[in-house]
C-alpha positions as CSV (number, residue, x, y, z in Angstrom):
1,M,20.4,-17.8,-22.0
2,F,17.2,-15.8,-22.3
3,T,15.3,-15.0,-19.1
4,Y,11.8,-13.5,-19.3
5,T,11.3,-10.5,-17.1
6,D,8.7,-8.6,-19.0
7,E,5.2,-8.1,-17.5
8,S,3.6,-10.2,-20.3
9,F,5.1,-13.4,-18.7
10,Y,3.4,-12.9,-15.4
11,F,-0.1,-13.8,-14.5
12,L,-2.3,-12.4,-11.8
13,A,-3.9,-14.6,-9.2
14,A,-6.9,-13.1,-7.5
15,H,-7.1,-13.2,-3.7
16,G,-10.6,-13.1,-2.2
17,H,-13.3,-11.2,-4.0
18,G,-10.9,-9.2,-6.2
19,R,-9.4,-7.4,-3.3
20,G,-5.8,-7.8,-4.5
21,H,-3.5,-9.6,-6.8
22,K,-0.3,-11.5,-6.3
23,K,2.3,-11.6,-9.1
24,Q,3.7,-15.1,-9.8
25,T,6.4,-16.1,-12.2
26,R,5.7,-18.9,-14.6
27,V,8.2,-21.6,-14.2
28,A,9.6,-23.0,-17.4
29,F,13.0,-23.9,-18.8
30,T,14.6,-25.4,-21.9
31,S,18.3,-26.3,-22.3
32,R,20.0,-28.1,-25.1
33,M,23.2,-30.0,-25.9
34,F,25.4,-28.3,-28.4
35,E,28.3,-30.8,-28.6
36,D,28.8,-34.5,-28.2
37,A,29.3,-36.0,-24.8
38,T,31.8,-38.9,-24.7
39,N,32.9,-41.6,-22.4
40,L,30.0,-41.3,-19.9
41,E,29.7,-43.6,-16.9
42,A,26.5,-44.7,-15.3
43,G,25.2,-41.8,-13.2
44,D,27.0,-39.1,-15.1
45,V,24.9,-36.0,-15.9
46,I,23.9,-35.5,-19.5
47,P,25.3,-32.0,-20.4
48,Y,22.3,-29.9,-21.6
49,A,24.6,-27.0,-21.1
50,Q,23.1,-24.3,-23.3
51,E,20.2,-22.6,-21.7
52,V,17.5,-21.3,-24.1
53,V,14.8,-20.3,-21.7
54,D,14.7,-20.1,-17.9
55,T,11.9,-18.0,-16.7
56,A,12.5,-18.5,-12.9
57,N,16.3,-18.8,-12.9
58,A,15.9,-22.4,-11.8
59,F,18.2,-24.2,-14.2
60,A,22.0,-24.3,-13.6
61,N,24.8,-26.8,-14.0
62,N,22.5,-29.1,-16.1
63,T,20.1,-29.4,-13.2
64,F,16.6,-27.9,-12.5
65,T,15.8,-26.9,-9.0
66,A,12.1,-26.4,-8.2
67,P,11.5,-22.9,-7.0
68,T,8.0,-23.8,-5.7
69,S,6.2,-27.0,-4.8
70,G,3.7,-28.4,-7.3
71,L,3.1,-30.6,-10.3
72,Y,5.7,-30.3,-13.1
73,F,6.0,-31.7,-16.7
74,F,9.4,-32.7,-18.0
75,T,10.5,-33.9,-21.4
76,W,14.0,-34.7,-22.7
77,S,15.5,-36.0,-25.9
78,V,18.8,-37.6,-26.9
79,T,20.4,-38.4,-30.2
80,S,22.3,-41.6,-30.9
81,L,24.7,-42.6,-33.6
82,P,25.0,-46.1,-35.2
83,N,26.3,-48.6,-32.7
84,N,26.2,-46.1,-29.9
85,P,23.0,-46.8,-27.9
86,V,22.0,-44.1,-25.5
87,D,20.2,-45.0,-22.3
88,T,19.2,-42.2,-19.9
89,S,17.2,-41.7,-16.7
90,L,15.3,-38.7,-15.5
91,M,16.3,-38.2,-11.8
92,K,14.6,-36.5,-9.0
93,G,17.4,-36.3,-6.5
94,T,18.5,-39.9,-6.3
95,E,15.2,-41.3,-7.4
96,E,14.7,-42.5,-11.0
97,I,11.4,-41.0,-12.3
98,G,11.7,-41.7,-16.1
99,K,13.8,-43.7,-18.6
100,L,14.7,-43.3,-22.2
101,S,16.4,-45.8,-24.4
102,C,17.6,-44.7,-27.9
103,H,19.2,-47.2,-30.2
104,N,20.3,-46.6,-33.7
105,F,20.4,-49.7,-36.0
106,S,21.1,-47.7,-39.2
107,T,24.2,-47.9,-41.2
108,G,26.5,-45.0,-42.2
109,V,26.2,-41.8,-40.2
110,K,22.5,-41.4,-39.8
111,R,21.4,-40.3,-36.3
112,N,18.3,-41.3,-34.4
113,T,16.7,-38.8,-32.0
114,C,14.3,-40.1,-29.3
115,A,12.3,-38.3,-26.6
116,Q,10.4,-39.1,-23.4
117,S,8.1,-37.1,-21.1
118,T,6.7,-37.5,-17.6
119,L,5.0,-35.6,-14.8
120,A,6.5,-35.3,-11.3
121,Q,5.2,-33.9,-8.0
122,L,8.0,-31.7,-6.6
123,R,8.7,-29.9,-3.4
124,R,10.5,-26.6,-3.3
125,N,14.2,-27.2,-3.9
126,D,13.8,-30.7,-5.3
127,T,16.3,-31.2,-8.1
128,V,15.7,-32.9,-11.5
129,W,18.4,-33.9,-14.0
130,V,19.1,-36.4,-16.8
131,S,21.7,-39.0,-16.1
132,A,23.4,-41.8,-18.1
133,A,21.7,-45.0,-17.1
134,E,24.8,-47.0,-18.1
135,A,28.2,-46.4,-19.5
136,M,28.0,-44.9,-23.0
137,S,30.8,-44.0,-25.5
138,R,28.9,-41.1,-27.1
139,V,25.7,-39.1,-26.9
140,S,25.4,-36.9,-30.0
141,G,24.9,-33.2,-29.5
142,T,23.8,-32.9,-33.2
143,Y,20.2,-31.7,-33.8
144,W,20.2,-30.0,-30.3
145,P,18.8,-32.7,-28.0
146,T,16.8,-30.8,-25.3
147,F,15.8,-31.0,-21.6
148,S,12.7,-29.0,-20.8
149,G,10.2,-28.6,-18.0
150,Y,7.4,-26.4,-16.7
151,K,5.1,-26.1,-13.7
152,L,1.5,-27.0,-14.4
């Protein structure tokens, strides 16, 4: 995991007529799968277990926890193998806020990668994660499917 701590990834917000500045961390994360997930049941968490970026230390255990309230953008991708459809849901706590269905009708070993994006209004400490929408035998970790988000 790489966490940005250097001053270039902060921005200054002016308060009143330039009488002071407050340092705010930009909230952004990307995590990816690095191996196949097998025998998933409906509601199981999709394992985006390899953190790539987490500027606010808000992503852990395949789940993003909003450090501050606001409007967030999320995107996620999955890779399916022939005859192994992948149906996922983006969850905000127990509420489904997005769906992605990825079916692969090719023959042989070709993979199909699909992606979906959405906006969500979050309160501080709301959690967001990707779940299996139904039982699935395999979600391919090949080509590094990702789960990412950032605060607008």
